[in-house]
ZATOR-273809 format. One record per residue (C-alpha): y, x, z; chain; residue number from 1; residue in one letter. Coordinates in steps of 0.5 Angstrom, whole numbers, m for minus. Last residue first. Layout:
<pt><Y>Y</Y><X>X</X><Z>Z</Z><c>A</c><k>NUM</k><r>a</r></pt>
...
! end
This chain:
<pt><Y>0</Y><X>51</X><Z>m37</Z><c>A</c><k>185</k><r>s</r></pt>
<pt><Y>m7</Y><X>48</X><Z>m34</Z><c>A</c><k>184</k><r>q</r></pt>
<pt><Y>m14</Y><X>50</X><Z>m38</Z><c>A</c><k>183</k><r>p</r></pt>
<pt><Y>m19</Y><X>46</X><Z>m37</Z><c>A</c><k>182</k><r>v</r></pt>
<pt><Y>m26</Y><X>49</X><Z>m35</Z><c>A</c><k>181</k><r>p</r></pt>
<pt><Y>m31</Y><X>50</X><Z>m39</Z><c>A</c><k>180</k><r>d</r></pt>
<pt><Y>m36</Y><X>43</X><Z>m37</Z><c>A</c><k>179</k><r>k</r></pt>
<pt><Y>m43</Y><X>43</X><Z>m35</Z><c>A</c><k>178</k><r>g</r></pt>
<pt><Y>m41</Y><X>39</X><Z>m29</Z><c>A</c><k>177</k><r>p</r></pt>
<pt><Y>m33</Y><X>36</X><Z>m30</Z><c>A</c><k>176</k><r>s</r></pt>
<pt><Y>m28</Y><X>40</X><Z>m29</Z><c>A</c><k>175</k><r>k</r></pt>
<pt><Y>m22</Y><X>37</X><Z>m25</Z><c>A</c><k>174</k><r>k</r></pt>
<pt><Y>m16</Y><X>35</X><Z>m28</Z><c>A</c><k>173</k><r>i</r></pt>
<pt><Y>m9</Y><X>37</X><Z>m25</Z><c>A</c><k>172</k><r>e</r></pt>
<pt><Y>m4</Y><X>33</X><Z>m28</Z><c>A</c><k>171</k><r>i</r></pt>
<pt><Y>2</Y><X>37</X><Z>m28</Z><c>A</c><k>170</k><r>a</r></pt>
<pt><Y>9</Y><X>33</X><Z>m28</Z><c>A</c><k>169</k><r>v</r></pt>
<pt><Y>13</Y><X>34</X><Z>m33</Z><c>A</c><k>168</k><r>v</r></pt>
<pt><Y>21</Y><X>35</X><Z>m31</Z><c>A</c><k>167</k><r>p</r></pt>
<pt><Y>27</Y><X>35</X><Z>m37</Z><c>A</c><k>166</k><r>r</r></pt>
<pt><Y>28</Y><X>39</X><Z>m43</Z><c>A</c><k>165</k><r>e</r></pt>
<pt><Y>21</Y><X>41</X><Z>m46</Z><c>A</c><k>164</k><r>t</r></pt>
<pt><Y>20</Y><X>33</X><Z>m46</Z><c>A</c><k>163</k><r>v</r></pt>
<pt><Y>27</Y><X>31</X><Z>m50</Z><c>A</c><k>162</k><r>t</r></pt>
<pt><Y>26</Y><X>38</X><Z>m53</Z><c>A</c><k>161</k><r>a</r></pt>
<pt><Y>19</Y><X>37</X><Z>m56</Z><c>A</c><k>160</k><r>h</r></pt>
<pt><Y>22</Y><X>29</X><Z>m58</Z><c>A</c><k>159</k><r>f</r></pt>
<pt><Y>28</Y><X>33</X><Z>m63</Z><c>A</c><k>158</k><r>g</r></pt>
<pt><Y>24</Y><X>38</X><Z>m66</Z><c>A</c><k>157</k><r>g</r></pt>
<pt><Y>20</Y><X>44</X><Z>m64</Z><c>A</c><k>156</k><r>s</r></pt>
<pt><Y>13</Y><X>45</X><Z>m62</Z><c>A</c><k>155</k><r>g</r></pt>
<pt><Y>10</Y><X>53</X><Z>m60</Z><c>A</c><k>154</k><r>d</r></pt>
<pt><Y>10</Y><X>53</X><Z>m53</Z><c>A</c><k>153</k><r>r</r></pt>
<pt><Y>9</Y><X>45</X><Z>m51</Z><c>A</c><k>152</k><r>l</r></pt>
<pt><Y>5</Y><X>44</X><Z>m58</Z><c>A</c><k>151</k><r>w</r></pt>
<pt><Y>0</Y><X>50</X><Z>m57</Z><c>A</c><k>150</k><r>e</r></pt>
<pt><Y>m7</Y><X>44</X><Z>m55</Z><c>A</c><k>149</k><r>a</r></pt>
<pt><Y>m4</Y><X>41</X><Z>m60</Z><c>A</c><k>148</k><r>d</r></pt>
<pt><Y>m1</Y><X>34</X><Z>m59</Z><c>A</c><k>147</k><r>r</r></pt>
<pt><Y>m3</Y><X>27</X><Z>m56</Z><c>A</c><k>146</k><r>i</r></pt>
<pt><Y>2</Y><X>21</X><Z>m54</Z><c>A</c><k>145</k><r>v</r></pt>
<pt><Y>0</Y><X>16</X><Z>m48</Z><c>A</c><k>144</k><r>v</r></pt>
<pt><Y>4</Y><X>10</X><Z>m46</Z><c>A</c><k>143</k><r>n</r></pt>
<pt><Y>2</Y><X>7</X><Z>m39</Z><c>A</c><k>142</k><r>v</r></pt>
<pt><Y>4</Y><X>0</X><Z>m37</Z><c>A</c><k>141</k><r>p</r></pt>
<pt><Y>5</Y><X>m1</X><Z>m31</Z><c>A</c><k>140</k><r>r</r></pt>
<pt><Y>3</Y><X>m3</X><Z>m24</Z><c>A</c><k>139</k><r>g</r></pt>
<pt><Y>m2</Y><X>3</X><Z>m23</Z><c>A</c><k>138</k><r>l</r></pt>
<pt><Y>m8</Y><X>0</X><Z>m22</Z><c>A</c><k>137</k><r>r</r></pt>
<pt><Y>m7</Y><X>m5</X><Z>m27</Z><c>A</c><k>136</k><r>g</r></pt>
<pt><Y>m5</Y><X>0</X><Z>m33</Z><c>A</c><k>135</k><r>e</r></pt>
<pt><Y>m12</Y><X>5</X><Z>m31</Z><c>A</c><k>134</k><r>v</r></pt>
<pt><Y>m16</Y><X>0</X><Z>m35</Z><c>A</c><k>133</k><r>g</r></pt>
<pt><Y>m16</Y><X>1</X><Z>m41</Z><c>A</c><k>132</k><r>s</r></pt>
<pt><Y>m14</Y><X>9</X><Z>m40</Z><c>A</c><k>131</k><r>l</r></pt>
<pt><Y>m22</Y><X>11</X><Z>m41</Z><c>A</c><k>130</k><r>a</r></pt>
<pt><Y>m22</Y><X>7</X><Z>m47</Z><c>A</c><k>129</k><r>e</r></pt>
<pt><Y>m16</Y><X>10</X><Z>m50</Z><c>A</c><k>128</k><r>y</r></pt>
<pt><Y>m19</Y><X>17</X><Z>m50</Z><c>A</c><k>127</k><r>l</r></pt>
<pt><Y>m25</Y><X>16</X><Z>m51</Z><c>A</c><k>126</k><r>e</r></pt>
<pt><Y>m22</Y><X>12</X><Z>m58</Z><c>A</c><k>125</k><r>a</r></pt>
<pt><Y>m18</Y><X>18</X><Z>m59</Z><c>A</c><k>124</k><r>r</r></pt>
<pt><Y>m23</Y><X>24</X><Z>m58</Z><c>A</c><k>123</k><r>d</r></pt>
<pt><Y>m20</Y><X>29</X><Z>m55</Z><c>A</c><k>122</k><r>p</r></pt>
<pt><Y>m16</Y><X>35</X><Z>m60</Z><c>A</c><k>121</k><r>e</r></pt>
<pt><Y>m11</Y><X>38</X><Z>m54</Z><c>A</c><k>120</k><r>g</r></pt>
<pt><Y>m5</Y><X>37</X><Z>m50</Z><c>A</c><k>119</k><r>l</r></pt>
<pt><Y>m5</Y><X>30</X><Z>m47</Z><c>A</c><k>118</k><r>v</r></pt>
<pt><Y>2</Y><X>28</X><Z>m46</Z><c>A</c><k>117</k><r>l</r></pt>
<pt><Y>3</Y><X>22</X><Z>m41</Z><c>A</c><k>116</k><r>v</r></pt>
<pt><Y>9</Y><X>17</X><Z>m40</Z><c>A</c><k>115</k><r>d</r></pt>
<pt><Y>9</Y><X>12</X><Z>m36</Z><c>A</c><k>114</k><r>i</r></pt>
<pt><Y>12</Y><X>5</X><Z>m36</Z><c>A</c><k>113</k><r>d</r></pt>
<pt><Y>18</Y><X>1</X><Z>m32</Z><c>A</c><k>112</k><r>n</r></pt>
<pt><Y>22</Y><X>6</X><Z>m30</Z><c>A</c><k>111</k><r>v</r></pt>
<pt><Y>28</Y><X>3</X><Z>m27</Z><c>A</c><k>110</k><r>p</r></pt>
<pt><Y>35</Y><X>3</X><Z>m30</Z><c>A</c><k>109</k><r>r</r></pt>
<pt><Y>40</Y><X>7</X><Z>m31</Z><c>A</c><k>108</k><r>k</r></pt>
<pt><Y>37</Y><X>14</X><Z>m28</Z><c>A</c><k>107</k><r>g</r></pt>
<pt><Y>38</Y><X>19</X><Z>m22</Z><c>A</c><k>106</k><r>a</r></pt>
<pt><Y>34</Y><X>25</X><Z>m23</Z><c>A</c><k>105</k><r>v</r></pt>
<pt><Y>30</Y><X>27</X><Z>m16</Z><c>A</c><k>104</k><r>g</r></pt>
<pt><Y>24</Y><X>31</X><Z>m19</Z><c>A</c><k>103</k><r>h</r></pt>
<pt><Y>20</Y><X>24</X><Z>m18</Z><c>A</c><k>102</k><r>l</r></pt>
<pt><Y>25</Y><X>20</X><Z>m22</Z><c>A</c><k>101</k><r>r</r></pt>
<pt><Y>26</Y><X>25</X><Z>m27</Z><c>A</c><k>100</k><r>a</r></pt>
<pt><Y>17</Y><X>24</X><Z>m28</Z><c>A</c><k>99</k><r>a</r></pt>
<pt><Y>18</Y><X>17</X><Z>m28</Z><c>A</c><k>98</k><r>w</r></pt>
<pt><Y>23</Y><X>17</X><Z>m33</Z><c>A</c><k>97</k><r>s</r></pt>
<pt><Y>19</Y><X>21</X><Z>m38</Z><c>A</c><k>96</k><r>g</r></pt>
<pt><Y>14</Y><X>26</X><Z>m37</Z><c>A</c><k>95</k><r>f</r></pt>
<pt><Y>6</Y><X>26</X><Z>m34</Z><c>A</c><k>94</k><r>v</r></pt>
<pt><Y>2</Y><X>32</X><Z>m37</Z><c>A</c><k>93</k><r>y</r></pt>
<pt><Y>m4</Y><X>33</X><Z>m39</Z><c>A</c><k>92</k><r>a</r></pt>
<pt><Y>m8</Y><X>40</X><Z>m41</Z><c>A</c><k>91</k><r>a</r></pt>
<pt><Y>m13</Y><X>43</X><Z>m45</Z><c>A</c><k>90</k><r>e</r></pt>
<pt><Y>m16</Y><X>35</X><Z>m46</Z><c>A</c><k>89</k><r>i</r></pt>
<pt><Y>m22</Y><X>35</X><Z>m52</Z><c>A</c><k>88</k><r>g</r></pt>
<pt><Y>m28</Y><X>31</X><Z>m47</Z><c>A</c><k>87</k><r>d</r></pt>
<pt><Y>m26</Y><X>26</X><Z>m43</Z><c>A</c><k>86</k><r>v</r></pt>
<pt><Y>m29</Y><X>26</X><Z>m37</Z><c>A</c><k>85</k><r>g</r></pt>
<pt><Y>m24</Y><X>28</X><Z>m32</Z><c>A</c><k>84</k><r>e</r></pt>
<pt><Y>m18</Y><X>23</X><Z>m36</Z><c>A</c><k>83</k><r>l</r></pt>
<pt><Y>m19</Y><X>18</X><Z>m31</Z><c>A</c><k>82</k><r>t</r></pt>
<pt><Y>m18</Y><X>21</X><Z>m24</Z><c>A</c><k>81</k><r>e</r></pt>
<pt><Y>m13</Y><X>26</X><Z>m26</Z><c>A</c><k>80</k><r>a</r></pt>
<pt><Y>m9</Y><X>20</X><Z>m28</Z><c>A</c><k>79</k><r>l</r></pt>
<pt><Y>m10</Y><X>17</X><Z>m22</Z><c>A</c><k>78</k><r>v</r></pt>
<pt><Y>m8</Y><X>23</X><Z>m19</Z><c>A</c><k>77</k><r>h</r></pt>
<pt><Y>m2</Y><X>23</X><Z>m23</Z><c>A</c><k>76</k><r>p</r></pt>
<pt><Y>m1</Y><X>17</X><Z>m22</Z><c>A</c><k>75</k><r>p</r></pt>
<pt><Y>0</Y><X>17</X><Z>m14</Z><c>A</c><k>74</k><r>g</r></pt>
<pt><Y>m6</Y><X>18</X><Z>m8</Z><c>A</c><k>73</k><r>f</r></pt>
<pt><Y>m5</Y><X>25</X><Z>m6</Z><c>A</c><k>72</k><r>a</r></pt>
<pt><Y>0</Y><X>29</X><Z>m10</Z><c>A</c><k>71</k><r>k</r></pt>
<pt><Y>4</Y><X>22</X><Z>m9</Z><c>A</c><k>70</k><r>v</r></pt>
<pt><Y>2</Y><X>20</X><Z>m3</Z><c>A</c><k>69</k><r>l</r></pt>
<pt><Y>5</Y><X>27</X><Z>0</Z><c>A</c><k>68</k><r>l</r></pt>
<pt><Y>11</Y><X>27</X><Z>m3</Z><c>A</c><k>67</k><r>d</r></pt>
<pt><Y>13</Y><X>20</X><Z>m2</Z><c>A</c><k>66</k><r>c</r></pt>
<pt><Y>12</Y><X>22</X><Z>5</Z><c>A</c><k>65</k><r>l</r></pt>
<pt><Y>16</Y><X>28</X><Z>5</Z><c>A</c><k>64</k><r>s</r></pt>
<pt><Y>21</Y><X>25</X><Z>1</Z><c>A</c><k>63</k><r>d</r></pt>
<pt><Y>21</Y><X>18</X><Z>6</Z><c>A</c><k>62</k><r>y</r></pt>
<pt><Y>21</Y><X>21</X><Z>13</Z><c>A</c><k>61</k><r>y</r></pt>
<pt><Y>29</Y><X>23</X><Z>14</Z><c>A</c><k>60</k><r>p</r></pt>
<pt><Y>28</Y><X>14</X><Z>12</Z><c>A</c><k>59</k><r>s</r></pt>
<pt><Y>35</Y><X>13</X><Z>7</Z><c>A</c><k>58</k><r>d</r></pt>
<pt><Y>30</Y><X>12</X><Z>1</Z><c>A</c><k>57</k><r>t</r></pt>
<pt><Y>28</Y><X>6</X><Z>5</Z><c>A</c><k>56</k><r>d</r></pt>
<pt><Y>22</Y><X>4</X><Z>0</Z><c>A</c><k>55</k><r>a</r></pt>
<pt><Y>22</Y><X>m3</X><Z>m1</Z><c>A</c><k>54</k><r>r</r></pt>
<pt><Y>19</Y><X>m10</X><Z>1</Z><c>A</c><k>53</k><r>v</r></pt>
<pt><Y>21</Y><X>m17</X><Z>m2</Z><c>A</c><k>52</k><r>f</r></pt>
<pt><Y>19</Y><X>m23</X><Z>3</Z><c>A</c><k>51</k><r>r</r></pt>
<pt><Y>18</Y><X>m30</X><Z>0</Z><c>A</c><k>50</k><r>t</r></pt>
<pt><Y>21</Y><X>m37</X><Z>4</Z><c>A</c><k>49</k><r>n</r></pt>
<pt><Y>27</Y><X>m36</X><Z>1</Z><c>A</c><k>48</k><r>g</r></pt>
<pt><Y>29</Y><X>m29</X><Z>0</Z><c>A</c><k>47</k><r>l</r></pt>
<pt><Y>28</Y><X>m25</X><Z>5</Z><c>A</c><k>46</k><r>r</r></pt>
<pt><Y>29</Y><X>m17</X><Z>5</Z><c>A</c><k>45</k><r>r</r></pt>
<pt><Y>25</Y><X>m11</X><Z>7</Z><c>A</c><k>44</k><r>s</r></pt>
<pt><Y>26</Y><X>m4</X><Z>8</Z><c>A</c><k>43</k><r>t</r></pt>
<pt><Y>20</Y><X>1</X><Z>8</Z><c>A</c><k>42</k><r>v</r></pt>
<pt><Y>19</Y><X>8</X><Z>12</Z><c>A</c><k>41</k><r>i</r></pt>
<pt><Y>23</Y><X>6</X><Z>19</Z><c>A</c><k>40</k><r>g</r></pt>
<pt><Y>17</Y><X>6</X><Z>23</Z><c>A</c><k>39</k><r>a</r></pt>
<pt><Y>19</Y><X>m1</X><Z>25</Z><c>A</c><k>38</k><r>a</r></pt>
<pt><Y>19</Y><X>m2</X><Z>18</Z><c>A</c><k>37</k><r>e</r></pt>
<pt><Y>13</Y><X>0</X><Z>16</Z><c>A</c><k>36</k><r>a</r></pt>
<pt><Y>9</Y><X>m3</X><Z>22</Z><c>A</c><k>35</k><r>r</r></pt>
<pt><Y>12</Y><X>m9</X><Z>20</Z><c>A</c><k>34</k><r>e</r></pt>
<pt><Y>9</Y><X>m8</X><Z>13</Z><c>A</c><k>33</k><r>v</r></pt>
<pt><Y>2</Y><X>m7</X><Z>16</Z><c>A</c><k>32</k><r>e</r></pt>
<pt><Y>2</Y><X>m13</X><Z>19</Z><c>A</c><k>31</k><r>r</r></pt>
<pt><Y>4</Y><X>m17</X><Z>13</Z><c>A</c><k>30</k><r>h</r></pt>
<pt><Y>0</Y><X>m13</X><Z>8</Z><c>A</c><k>29</k><r>v</r></pt>
<pt><Y>m7</Y><X>m15</X><Z>12</Z><c>A</c><k>28</k><r>s</r></pt>
<pt><Y>m5</Y><X>m22</X><Z>13</Z><c>A</c><k>27</k><r>s</r></pt>
<pt><Y>m3</Y><X>m23</X><Z>5</Z><c>A</c><k>26</k><r>l</r></pt>
<pt><Y>m10</Y><X>m20</X><Z>5</Z><c>A</c><k>25</k><r>p</r></pt>
<pt><Y>m12</Y><X>m13</X><Z>1</Z><c>A</c><k>24</k><r>v</r></pt>
<pt><Y>m12</Y><X>m12</X><Z>m6</Z><c>A</c><k>23</k><r>g</r></pt>
<pt><Y>m8</Y><X>m6</X><Z>m7</Z><c>A</c><k>22</k><r>v</r></pt>
<pt><Y>m3</Y><X>m11</X><Z>m12</Z><c>A</c><k>21</k><r>r</r></pt>
<pt><Y>m6</Y><X>m17</X><Z>m9</Z><c>A</c><k>20</k><r>h</r></pt>
<pt><Y>m3</Y><X>m16</X><Z>m3</Z><c>A</c><k>19</k><r>a</r></pt>
<pt><Y>4</Y><X>m13</X><Z>m6</Z><c>A</c><k>18</k><r>l</r></pt>
<pt><Y>5</Y><X>m19</X><Z>m11</Z><c>A</c><k>17</k><r>e</r></pt>
<pt><Y>4</Y><X>m23</X><Z>m4</Z><c>A</c><k>16</k><r>s</r></pt>
<pt><Y>9</Y><X>m18</X><Z>0</Z><c>A</c><k>15</k><r>m</r></pt>
<pt><Y>14</Y><X>m19</X><Z>m6</Z><c>A</c><k>14</k><r>s</r></pt>
<pt><Y>16</Y><X>m11</X><Z>m9</Z><c>A</c><k>13</k><r>t</r></pt>
<pt><Y>22</Y><X>m8</X><Z>m10</Z><c>A</c><k>12</k><r>e</r></pt>
<pt><Y>22</Y><X>m3</X><Z>m15</Z><c>A</c><k>11</k><r>r</r></pt>
<pt><Y>27</Y><X>3</X><Z>m15</Z><c>A</c><k>10</k><r>d</r></pt>
<pt><Y>23</Y><X>7</X><Z>m9</Z><c>A</c><k>9</k><r>p</r></pt>
<pt><Y>17</Y><X>8</X><Z>m13</Z><c>A</c><k>8</k><r>d</r></pt>
<pt><Y>12</Y><X>12</X><Z>m11</Z><c>A</c><k>7</k><r>c</r></pt>
<pt><Y>14</Y><X>9</X><Z>m4</Z><c>A</c><k>6</k><r>l</r></pt>
<pt><Y>11</Y><X>2</X><Z>m5</Z><c>A</c><k>5</k><r>v</r></pt>
<pt><Y>5</Y><X>3</X><Z>m9</Z><c>A</c><k>4</k><r>f</r></pt>
<pt><Y>3</Y><X>8</X><Z>m5</Z><c>A</c><k>3</k><r>t</r></pt>
<pt><Y>5</Y><X>6</X><Z>2</Z><c>A</c><k>2</k><r>l</r></pt>
<pt><Y>0</Y><X>0</X><Z>0</Z><c>A</c><k>1</k><r>m</r></pt>
! end
């Protein structure tokens, strides 16, 4: 629950949507939100009968806790699990607005999707099949771009500049048994 709320500080979520997203009863979400709000980790507000929850980015705990949750359970972790069995991936990164926000770059609009750069020569059907269920887990669309393994180093053009001039987050894909290690740039 905390990962869903804290890893996206621009998102305000109703408690019922939060319960649905994390797959726990509303009563459990209510109890945990009460605890997190008392600890100064989240804030909430009511609009009619609906209670909305969001990260308390002013909390002295926010930066450290968010960093820990993103590393342990956030989009890069979920994507690493998802991509682990896909052959032909040399490296993968989250780029775009999600990666920029994680690195503290302010933006004019909320992050609506997660952009993923896959380097190598994966089987496209296998890659897209592996990613088919991840959007529900992350609560937003995932856009995948595939480039050859040397593209970050040797690429050019507007898209290359867009990716390389902004922060990226490495997706640490673990070696599957019987496969060569996945190099990380």
